[in-house]
C-alpha positions, 0 to 999 in steps of 0.5 A: 204573820209572815209576810205574804209574798210577791205574786200572792192573790189578794180579794177586795170587796168592792169594786169602786174607785178606792177598790181600782186604786187599791188594785192598781197598788197591789199590782205595782207590789206584785199582787194578783187581785180578785174583786167581788162586786154586784156590778158587772164590768166595775171601775175595780174589775177592770184593772184586776185578775178577776172580778166575782160577780155577785151580791156582797152576801152570796155565800158561795161567791163568798167562800170563792173569794176566801179560798182564792185569797190570801187576805182580804180586804173591802173597800167602803164600810157598807159591806155587811159585816156578817159577810167579813164574819162569814170570811173570817169563819171560814179561815180567810185572813180579813183586815180590817177585821169585823169589829172595826166594820161593825162599829163604823156602820153604826154612828151610835156605836161609832161615837161610844167606841170614840168616846171610850178611847178618849177621842171625843166627839160632839155631844149626841142622842140616839133617837128611835121616835119623834119623842126622842129627837124632841127630847134630844133637841131639848138637851142638845139644843139647836140648830142640831144635825140629825143623822140615820144611825146606818148607811148615808155618806156625802150628805145623805141620810142626814137632815138640820133640825133647826127648831123644835117645830122642825122636828116632825119634818126632820123624822119624815126626811130621813125615813123615820128610821133608826138616827142619832142626833148631833149636837152643833160643832163650833169649829173653825174648819175641817182636818182630817188624818189618815193613818195605818196600823200594820199586823205588828202593831206598828203605826204610821201616820200622814200629815194632816189634811184641811177639807172643804165641802160642797153641797155635803160632798168632799170638794178639796183637800189640802195637805200638809194643812197648816198646823201647830205642833200642839194640833198635829200632836192631838190629831196622832193620838187620836188616830194611835187611840181609834187604830190600837183600840180596834186592834186595826190593820189596814188604812183608817181615815179620820175626820176632825173638827178643829176647835183652835188651840189643838183642841179636836173633836172627831166627826166620824172614822172610815175603816178604809182608805179615804178620800182625804187621802188622796193628795198622798198618790202625788204627795208621798213615797208611799201612798195610802193605797200601797200603804193599805196593801203592805199592811193587809199584807204583813209589810214594813209600813212605808214612809209618810213624809210629805215631799210635796204640798198638794191640792186634791179636787173632786171630779164631780158629774160632768166636771170629769170633761175637762180632762183634756184641760187638766191633763195639759197642766204641768202641775196638775195630776189627773186620776179617773176611775173609769166609770161610764155614767157621769152623773150630777155629784158622782165622783169620776175622779180627782186632780191633784195640783202638786207643789214644792213644799 
């Protein structure tokens, strides 16, 4: 595919903060952006050329988006895979493709794929009934983490089963829906790697980040993380295996459990730009959002080396009210998402504390 020229229109499924930052990056490169999102006046829609207000599976809206856009992407993995397939079947250039989305939407399929390409995960058992859960706990031991197979993020749709006696309560807590039971990982910390693959198969991998969570939600990422050469090499190999295995185009986030000694397990993948990659906005010449736009548009991938050490902190709920204090600090870069309502735990923005390397 020839690179899309500036002035082309890109379509984005999803109008949240990731779509907003993607649209801003596309604008810097001279592209026009159209958003498809069911919420009027979405954060991404307000910084784009236009927004189609419709459900993600609305055939008319999808037809308009596909006809309008030279390439289409998505900002989150809960967009219906059928919608992406419909766009592709209609001739739209969609990236990442339907395969990546389908794999990431089902945790059993995701872990099966990951192990198949050599990106090892914790042991797991599919769960479709309470009997399956009890058998899984006997096999994997306790505690084990029960998650819904589909949907759920930021700690939602999951619960620890700490004993066989808790099985029925855990099964009820997730709504008795198809699930996956994951063995507990004996890890020292969580790392993540943000990587991109272009339309020509070239790869670009950012330095690793070290993450901390609060209440199941990412709170901070520090990058570049302090890791040895063996760990960094293994993380890059994992990213390459996943990207190539999916014939992927765009940016991908990979969450990793660090077991020490260069041994890593994949926790999960996200077929999109990722919260743990927000540090790149102020730590790299080409951040993850521009990188994604470059990839889907067929442009050369940008440099991924860090020119600063960054501590990214999510602003959750009413923490966004600290904007005046944070914006006054000389080492802080404030990124706000333009959301109207600051609900508890809702991501309202983030701040990057920048330090020289």
